[in-house]
N, C-alpha and C positions, 0 to 999 in steps of 0.2 A: 504493500500500500504506500502511496506517496504521502509525504509529510503534509501536503496541503489537504488531502482528503481526510487524513487522520485528525487534523486540527478541526475541520468542519464538523466532524462527528463529536467533537468535544467543545462545542460552543464557540469555536473560532479562535481560541487562545489557550495556551497551556504553559505551565512552568517547565523550564528546561529539565528539571529532575524527572518529571513525568515523561517528557519526550525521550530522554536517554533510556529510561526504564522500559519504554515501549520498543526499544531496539534501534532507534535512529542515532546515527553517529554525530559527534561534534562537527565533523567536516560537513555532513549533510545540512545541519542547521546553519553553519556559517555560510555555506554556499547559497542557501535559500535567502538569507538576509542580504548578502553581498549582491546578489542578482536582482534584488528588489521584489522577489516573489513573496517574501515574508517581512513582517515588521518586528523589530526588537523593542519591547516595551520595558522600560527600566532596564535592569541588568540581566534578569533571569527569566523573562517572559517573552514568548514568541507568539505572534498573532498573524492570522491570514490577512491578506490585503482586503478581503471582503468581509472582515469581521464586523459584527454588529457594533455601532458606535456606543451602545449602552454597555456592552462587554468591555470595550476599550476604556470607557470611563471608570468602570469598576476596578479593572486591573490597575489603572493609573493611580488609584488611591488605596491600593492593597485591600480592596473590599470585594463584595460579590453582589450580584443583583438580587433584590428582594422585593417584598410588598407588591404593589400593583404593576411595577415594571416586570418583575419575574412572572407574575400572574398572567400578564399579557403574552409573554413568550410561551406560556403553557396553554395558550388559547382559551383562557378563562375570561368571563365577562369582567370588564374593568371600566371604571369611570374615565373620562378624558383626563389626561395629565401630560404636562410638558416636561417636568423634571424626571431625571433618572433616580430611582430609589435604590440606594446603596447601603448595605449593612457593613459596618466596620467594627472591629473590636473596641470595647469601651476604653482600652488603654492606647488606642491608635493615636499617633501624632496628629496635631491639627493641620489642615490643608485647605487649599482654596476650594470651596464647595459650590462655586457658581454653577448653576444648572443642575445641581444635585439635591436630592432630599436624603439626608444622611440619617441612618438609624444606628445610634451608638449603643447597640445591645445585641445579644444573641438570642436565639430561640430555644425551644425545648429539645430539638434534635441535634445530635453531634454533627460536626461538619469538618471535612478535611482541610488542611492548611492551604491547599492550592485550588479549592473550589471557586468557580466564578458565578455559580448560580446556587442560591439557597435551596435546600430541599423543601418540598411542598409544605410540610408541617411548619417550618420556620417562616415560609412566605405567608401562610395564613395567620400566624402569630403576629407578624409585623403589620399585616393588613388590619387586624383587629385593633391594634394600638394606634394606628395612623389615621384610619378612615372613620367617617361618621358611621354609627352603628348600622343603619340601614344599608349603606354602601358596602360595609364589610360583610354583612350577612349575604348580600347578593354575590359577592366574590366567593365566599365559602360555599354557597349553594350551587354555584356554577361548577366548583370542583366536585361536589357530590353528584351533580347531574351528569357530569362527564365520566363518572366512576373512577376518578383519579384517587379517591380516598373513600373509605366506607364510614357510614355514620357511627358504627361501633368503635372504630379507631378514634374518631374525633372525641367520642364520649370518654375514652380511657386515657387520653393524653393529659399529662400534668402541665397545664398551660402556663402556670406561673403568672397569670394575668387575669384579673377579674373580668375585663372586657371580653377576652377570648373565651373564658369559661362560660360567660352568659350567651355568647353566640353559639358555642358548641351545644348548649342545652336546647336551642330552638331551631338550629339549622335543619332543613328538610330537603328531601330529594325531589319534591313535587315541582318546583319551579324550573321551567325550561330555560329561563333567562334571568339576568339580573333585573330586567324591567319588571318581570312578574314578582320577584321578591320585593322590590320597592312598592309595588301596588299593594301587595298583601300587608306589608308593614303599615302603609298609609291607612288601610281599612281597619287593621287591628287598633290603631291609635284612636279611632272614633267608635270602636265597639262593634264593627261590622264583621261578621263571619263570612269568609270566602272559601268556596270549594274550588280547587284547582284541577286543571287538566280533565275536564268533563268532556265526554264524547256524546254528541247528539246527532242522530241520523248518520252515523259513520264519519262524522267530522269533528275535529278537536275544537274545544272552546277554552280560551285562556282562563276564564274565571266565571263562576256562577254564584250569585248572591240570592239567597232564598230559593224559590222555585222557578222564578221567571225573569230575573234580571241578569242578562248575559253581558259579559265584558270581554271585549277584544282589545289587545294591546299591540300597537305597531312599533317595532323596535327602531333603534337609531339607523340601521341599514335598510329600513323598509323603503322599497322603491315605489314610485308613483307612476310606473309605466302603465300603459293601457291594459295589458294582460293582468297585472297585479291588481289594478283598480277593479277590473271586472270580477276577479276572484273574490275580493272583499265584498263587493256588492252582492254577489251570488250567496256568499256565506251569510251576510246580514239578512238577505231576503228569505233564505231557508228558515232562519231562526224566527223571523217575524211571522211567517206563515204558520209556525207552530206555536204561536202565542207568546213569544218572548219579546221583551223590550231589550234593545241592543244599545249599549254604550261603547263607543270606540275612543280610546285615548292613545296618544303617541308618546314617544320618548321625552320630548320637550315638556309636555304637560305633566307627566308623572314625576319627572325628576326636578323640574324647575317651576312648576305651577301646582304644587301639591294641594294647596287650599282650594283651587278651582276643581280639581278632581274630587276631593272630599265633599265639596258643596254640591256638586252634580249628583253624586251617589246619595247624599243625605236627602236631597230634594226628591229623587226617584223613590227612595224608601218611604218618605213622608207621603207620597202619592200611592203607596201600596203597590208599586210596579213590580216589586219583588215577589208578590204573592200570586198564587194560582187564582185565576178569575172564577 
């Protein structure tokens, strides 16, 4: 295997101790750097020319990717963020943190000295400490939904964080997306019970309130193309013909206009639209 390919399988960067242990010679490393095919980071780190800038930033400060930056690399739902979230040892020397969100702590899971990406348990630990509770819950439930971790494991971890422990106690596998998690949290906060992932006439429904109040949620990447729009109209029409009231909210409304969403649902329930006629 070429050094370039080996590096790409290891997040694009590695310490020379690991490179040599994998069987690559000092000559091979020096040749790759001298030819410009590889980058030398600090004294003992080598990176691919196409290495993720986030990884380069982590290696540059002797840290590793964590929190929502690492969660995004794991294809979990994450909120929009511009800074790279980097975990460093509490005893690390101070450095220029421009463009970085630095986590000066470690998580519950052990980590090797040359890791550039936190393990999932530590990622969730930092998410719980860093993000708003509803956002953190959405990230955790995304990990559960993708089966990257089991609920039983979350329940048994010694989180060493009250916020993480609270999230572990309520995290559920039902939410298909972070948007659904946020919606459920909004409803819980006003005392509304939501049933998730209901199938009606062979089609999925994001949420059902009572017997007849159907809720559909359009995610951040939801497209407004003609075929997508027709699909939504067809879904809403099927529900209405079966006696359901349909409420449709998008990403912007659920995350940034929560009071509007809550007030619409309150008004619908006050009109008894959630009850079977």
